[in-house]
C-alpha distance (Angstrom), angle and dihedral (degrees) to the residues before:
residue distance angle dihedral
M1 . . .
D2 3.79 . .
D3 3.81 89.7 .
H4 3.84 88.2 60.9
V5 3.77 125.3 89.9
V6 3.78 128.6 -154.3
L7 3.81 114.2 -104.9
V8 3.82 113.4 -145.4
N9 3.75 142.0 -180.0
E10 3.81 122.7 -125.5
Q11 3.84 90.2 -84.7
D12 3.85 90.0 56.8
D13 3.80 93.4 -110.5
Q14 3.82 111.4 150.0
I15 3.81 111.1 -113.0
G16 3.76 100.8 170.5
L17 3.82 148.8 -45.0
M18 3.80 130.0 -95.2
Q19 3.79 137.3 172.8
K20 3.80 111.2 -86.8
L21 3.82 96.7 -121.9
E22 3.81 93.5 47.8
V23 3.83 90.3 50.7
H24 3.81 90.7 54.2
Q25 3.79 92.3 44.7
K26 3.83 91.6 52.5
G27 3.82 96.9 35.9
I28 3.84 94.6 -128.5
L29 3.80 120.0 170.5
H30 3.80 110.7 -103.2
R31 3.83 140.2 164.3
A32 3.78 120.2 -91.8
F33 3.81 141.7 154.0
S34 3.80 138.9 -144.9
V35 3.80 124.9 -156.2
F36 3.80 125.7 -156.4
I37 3.79 117.7 -166.6
F38 3.80 119.5 -168.1
N39 3.85 126.5 -169.5
S40 3.78 128.1 -140.3
N41 3.81 88.9 -91.3
H42 3.85 87.9 63.0
E43 3.79 91.1 -112.6
L44 3.78 122.3 141.5
L45 3.79 119.5 -125.3
L46 3.82 108.7 -130.4
Q47 3.76 126.7 -170.4
Q48 3.76 127.0 -152.1
R49 3.78 109.6 -137.9
A50 3.78 112.6 -117.5
L51 3.77 120.6 -102.8
G52 3.78 109.2 -104.5
K53 3.82 95.4 42.2
Y54 3.79 109.9 138.9
H55 3.80 91.1 -117.5
S56 3.80 138.7 13.0
E57 3.80 91.5 15.7
G58 3.78 114.8 -179.8
L59 3.79 94.4 11.0
W60 3.80 122.9 127.9
S61 3.78 116.6 -113.4
N62 3.80 143.2 163.8
T63 3.79 119.0 -65.4
C64 3.80 95.7 -82.0
C65 3.80 138.8 -12.0
S66 3.77 135.5 173.6
H67 3.79 145.8 120.9
P68 3.80 128.0 -76.5
L69 3.77 116.8 -114.4
P70 3.81 117.1 -112.7
G71 3.84 106.4 -79.1
E72 3.82 93.3 18.3
T73 3.80 123.2 111.9
T74 3.79 118.7 -126.3
A75 3.80 89.7 -116.5
E76 3.86 91.9 53.8
A77 3.80 90.6 45.5
A78 3.82 92.9 49.5
V79 3.83 91.9 53.6
R80 3.79 91.8 44.8
R81 3.80 96.5 48.4
L82 3.84 93.6 43.5
D83 3.80 87.1 59.8
E84 3.84 94.8 41.2
E85 3.83 95.7 47.7
M86 3.81 103.3 31.5
G87 3.82 105.1 17.2
I88 3.81 90.5 -123.8
T89 3.77 128.4 131.7
A90 3.80 114.0 -165.2
P91 3.80 137.4 146.9
L92 3.80 108.8 -96.5
N93 3.80 128.7 -151.7
F94 3.80 123.8 -154.1
L95 3.79 110.2 -122.0
Y96 3.83 108.8 174.6
S97 3.77 143.1 -52.0
F98 3.82 131.5 -126.7
I99 3.77 140.4 172.8
Y100 3.78 122.6 -122.7
N101 3.78 137.8 171.1
A102 3.80 118.5 -157.9
E103 3.80 134.7 164.7
L104 3.80 113.6 -124.5
D105 3.76 135.8 -169.3
N106 3.82 121.0 -74.9
G107 3.83 91.6 39.8
L108 3.78 92.3 -72.0
T109 3.82 128.7 137.2
E110 3.79 128.5 -149.0
H111 3.82 109.6 -148.5
E112 3.80 106.1 167.4
L113 3.71 143.8 161.0
D114 3.81 93.1 -143.9
H115 3.80 122.4 -159.7
V116 3.80 110.4 -154.9
F117 3.83 122.1 -148.8
W118 3.78 132.0 177.7
G119 3.77 137.2 -167.1
M120 3.78 145.3 164.9
S121 3.80 126.8 -113.6
D122 3.77 138.4 150.5
D123 3.81 92.0 -165.6
L124 3.75 113.4 122.9
P125 3.82 112.9 -121.9
V126 3.77 123.0 -106.5
I127 3.77 96.8 -158.2
N128 3.81 128.6 -146.6
T129 3.80 99.1 -132.1
T130 3.80 92.1 -154.4
E131 3.81 87.3 65.9
V132 3.79 105.3 23.3
G133 3.80 129.6 45.3
N134 3.81 98.1 -175.3
Y135 3.82 142.8 -24.7
K136 3.75 139.4 -144.3
Y137 3.77 141.0 177.4
I138 3.78 115.4 -124.1
A139 3.81 135.2 -174.9
I140 3.78 113.2 -115.6
S141 3.80 93.0 -122.0
E142 3.81 91.0 50.8
L143 3.81 91.4 50.2
Q144 3.82 92.1 47.2
K145 3.82 89.5 53.7
D146 3.81 94.8 45.6
L147 3.81 92.8 47.5
L148 3.81 87.7 58.6
E149 3.81 96.2 42.5
N150 3.80 99.8 38.0
P151 3.81 109.9 20.7
D152 3.80 92.4 155.8
R153 3.82 89.5 70.1
Y154 3.80 92.2 65.8
T155 3.80 139.2 66.8
E156 3.78 118.5 -102.7
W157 3.80 94.3 -118.4
L158 3.83 92.7 52.2
K159 3.81 90.3 52.3
I160 3.80 90.1 50.3
C161 3.79 101.5 45.4
F162 3.80 105.7 28.8
E163 3.81 96.9 87.7
G164 3.80 90.3 49.4
V165 3.80 90.1 53.2
A166 3.80 93.4 45.5
A167 3.81 91.5 48.6
K168 3.81 94.8 48.8
I169 3.84 99.5 45.2
L170 3.77 116.5 72.3
L171 3.77 104.0 -153.6
């Protein structure tokens, strides 16, 4: 069942399960999360999605993002995937959630109720190369500028939620 995602309504009530690829082909609203890790220099840890991912391959994104497993809370899933993708264990704080709908490459659609978490860590990533192609730390002002100048380098969900994260976290 780990290839299934949790379908939700706009109030985040579970209404079913569906295979991940089918959900993205049909653009059905489902539960997801995004994690933002900052270091003590107030830089954001970005990951570059691995080549071969079924969508958004090679694009830069927030530290970690995924979908909770059926029966798993978003907070549990965020901690689990941060470790699985980036090799980092850090306390995470819930920030906010939002719904978005964006067309992706390969004819897929991302329609998510995204739960956003943030944390602090100076640990260097030990990346899972199946998920992550590369990583870098970036100053918030530099990322803001590059998102405007080169939006095609970044995932849709990062472009949508980054300003909300930056505005809510006092670094």
